[in-house]
C-alpha positions in Angstrom: -141.7 -30.7 62.3 -138.1 -30.2 61.4 -138.3 -26.5 61.9 -139.9 -27.0 65.3 -137.2 -29.3 66.5 -134.4 -27.2 65.1 -135.8 -24.0 66.7 -136.2 -25.7 70.1 -132.6 -27.1 70.0 -131.2 -23.8 68.9 -133.1 -21.8 71.5 -131.6 -23.7 74.4 -128.6 -21.6 75.5 -127.0 -24.5 77.4 -126.9 -26.6 74.3 -125.5 -23.7 72.2 -122.7 -23.4 74.6 -121.8 -27.1 74.4 -122.2 -28.0 70.8 -120.5 -26.7 67.6 -123.6 -27.2 65.4 -127.1 -28.7 65.0 -127.7 -30.3 61.6 -130.5 -32.0 59.7 -129.8 -35.5 58.3 -126.0 -35.3 58.2 -123.2 -33.2 59.6 -121.1 -31.5 56.9 -117.7 -32.7 56.0 -115.1 -31.0 58.2 -117.5 -30.0 60.9 -116.4 -29.6 64.5 -117.5 -31.7 67.4 -119.5 -32.2 69.5 -122.6 -31.7 67.3 -126.2 -32.8 67.0 -127.7 -34.4 64.0 -131.5 -35.0 63.8 -133.8 -36.6 61.3 -137.3 -38.0 61.1 -136.9 -41.7 60.6 -140.6 -42.7 60.6 -143.9 -41.1 60.0 -146.7 -43.7 59.9 -150.5 -43.5 60.1 -151.8 -44.2 63.6 -155.5 -43.3 63.5 -158.1 -43.3 60.8 -161.8 -42.4 60.7 -164.2 -42.2 57.9 -161.4 -43.1 55.4 -159.3 -40.1 56.6 -156.0 -40.2 58.4 -156.5 -38.4 61.7 -153.2 -38.9 63.4 -149.7 -40.1 62.5 -146.9 -41.4 64.7 -143.6 -39.6 64.1 -140.2 -40.9 65.3 -137.2 -38.6 65.4 -133.7 -39.8 65.8 -131.1 -37.6 67.4 -127.3 -38.3 67.3 -125.1 -36.5 69.8 -121.7 -36.9 68.1 -118.5 -36.3 70.0 -114.8 -37.1 69.8 -114.3 -37.9 73.5 -117.6 -39.6 74.4 -118.7 -36.8 76.8 -122.3 -36.5 75.6 -124.3 -37.1 78.8 -124.7 -33.4 79.7 -125.9 -32.6 76.2 -128.2 -35.6 76.3 -129.9 -34.3 79.4 -130.7 -31.0 77.7 -131.9 -32.7 74.5 -134.0 -35.1 76.5 -135.7 -32.2 78.4 -136.3 -30.3 75.1 -137.9 -33.3 73.4 -140.1 -34.1 76.3 -141.3 -30.5 76.4 -142.1 -30.8 72.7 -144.4 -33.7 73.5 -142.1 -36.5 72.4 -141.5 -39.7 74.4 -138.1 -41.4 74.5 -138.3 -44.8 72.7 -134.7 -46.0 72.9 -131.1 -44.9 73.3 -127.9 -46.6 72.1 -124.2 -45.7 72.1 -122.1 -46.1 69.0 -118.5 -45.7 68.0 -117.4 -45.2 64.5 -113.8 -44.4 63.5 -112.7 -41.8 66.1 -116.2 -40.6 66.9 -118.5 -41.6 69.8 -122.2 -41.0 69.7 -125.3 -41.3 71.7 -128.3 -42.0 69.5 -131.8 -41.5 70.8 -135.2 -42.1 69.2 -138.2 -40.0 70.3 -141.8 -40.6 69.3 -145.0 -38.4 69.3 -148.4 -38.4 67.8 -149.3 -35.7 65.3 -153.0 -34.8 64.8 -154.3 -33.8 61.4 -156.8 -31.0 61.0 -159.9 -32.3 59.1 
């Protein structure tokens, strides 16, 4: 799942032109902004049959981190990519910490298991 998300974000030329990096879990110390940080925050069973897990529900959290708060254009690209990957937006919040401003968005999808 992580590789799929990273590949989709990196393949988008419009995002590559706007951000300084795309990172999993945490942005490295001394990185440049704006950047994107993504992580899987939940992976729970959603459907069982004959004592076998058939589907899980995966939630991915994406942080668009900026210094100036100008993340809306990047957010539109990220939202389109995630919808194309089959995710649905669950919630979006804005956050400020120290001198950084971020838009944090959760996306959810169902993942089928091969049995």
